[in-house]
C-alpha angles and dihedrals in degrees: 000000000000092000091049092051091049091051092050090049092051092049092050090048091050090053093053099037111028091173090067096058122107091232095055103134089210089064111088088215091062121103087222095052116140135129092244094049091045091053090052091047093052091047090055092052107038094158094058123096098220098174096044096236095127096259133091129196088263092054093049108276107148095188117037091180095063121058090195090065117073140107092271100063131084119253115256132195098256106108089256129113092238098173096040097235093129095255127100124224095345117168095006112141123242092188141337127204136185112233116229090209141359110299128179122206147196129174131230139150098245098176101037094240094129093257124103119231123209114240115198145172124205136213091245093059108266130134112208140184113207139181117251085226091070138334100238132102098023119232090221133004134182132178114230097175101232139089118257128208101166126064118250122260120228120197137170108218111232094215100045101024089222124135118237128190115203122195125182121199126215092254095050100268106152122200128186113194138175123240090277092055093252108150109242094182141335138203141170123242124192123248149104094216129033132192129215111279125241126210120223127182121220133163088270093057140271114322132193121217121202127186116217137179130203119201110195092174112354139336093271093057097043134109134235126221138184116214119196132183142151111236091209093052097055135225092320090070093063112117136160141189137184124260091204093236141043112285118240101185141008114289125244111229131190139164120229134164095346096312131102113219126201119195108191132176110229138180121298096042093288130138110204129199118211133172124235092276095051098259111149112239096180142298144231115237115203093188091232130101088217108107131240101241105186135061111274119244114234115201138168126236125173093344093308130103124234136184124221122191142148128224140209085245089080094255136117118206139198114193137181111241092207096056102019089227125129119248089199145332127222122210109229125204092235141004116303107224099162135076119259124239130205142198142158098252098166095043094235094130093255123099124235119219125228130190140163128219132208094259093063099261117141114195137190120206130182120230091270091058096254115147110245097179143332131202127186114216125195118273130000128313121217097151119085115246120250119231111210142153110242134154091013092301141078116265140182119224115206132179122194125210092262092058100257110148121210130188111198131190102246092211097056109010092237117146110250091186143334136202135191104230094173089221106135123209090001143153131230123227121183113217144164123235135158092003094302138091124247145171115236111204123189132173145149099324109351143056129193140177117218133181118256087209129224124266099216092135098045117103118191 
């Protein structure tokens, strides 16, 4: 009788907890043990936590044979999807380094070996070329004798094929160097405040455009200027023209039908369009004295050009560049200090618009201004999102002021993964090194390289 009762108890236990039975094929001690049989066994019992890690297949465990793999663990660099989000090794650091001084970076493959190098300028006046595998020692270093507060710009001129590195010092000292940091030519441009350059290609070559302000008395009585030059054509190509008002953000520049166009935010909440000689073609008037503080986004829709930009007056705008009227405005929940990005996520031939506001909200709008989704991240955002295609889908990459990195699905706004880089007030640069893709993040006193991860397990 006792033996019969024990047998009944064991059978009942086996029905409720199949992972405790002696014939469980996932148990190496079982006579039926095999990987194929174990997979079938787990599929038949998705609600059971076979490996005892607190998660079943139903609750998101992607490997019921390994207790170190489940949605509750941190991702590690081991070519395994540890946290079961469908991405492998994402956000794991390759290296982190404390910066001895302020250093500003860009990335470019200077020697065509398939690996990006980091090109940097420092506050104590050095230009440097560094390996993405670690910042010290530098591959190349040259003293330029001035303080820098903008990252260098690296271009490959379409006409010559040569690589040029341009660095602009705080006092207007301009240096154009080759890939080995040899100074090809230098000049001085006038200004108390400079804005990040933009490269534009025309039949005459690749030109850089730089916004500059001069403040003879105070910011309200200053002047704005656009400097333009072709690194390959030398100092003689340097030109400038007035914007008519103090500049509030970097200009957007493009070349179309034989004309260079410069769209520049200026004082008084205006965004002014000029041609390459400085002639005013028109301007958007926001009606607010609050400035536009990020580079406008110029995009094409149905053979017409439009401008999208946010403002510190808590508003996001989309305007027609042929009429300088606004198609719509969107009321943000906080000032918009960063540039917008766009992309055709749903492949309908029409771009969606994405922007971030100071309070951590990231929003997606369709071309009619309808909100598609919004997601509030922790902290404040002062760095423009990146729009990339990763893991067979479009994503947005956002970094808050505390150094928390987020990768969002651009179609839904859901967070694919996040990582605490500890890089405060930083910027994100995607780069390729050692046959893999990474995010390089640098800020006030630290730089780090983290894996983008691979999307081998993601199915669209």
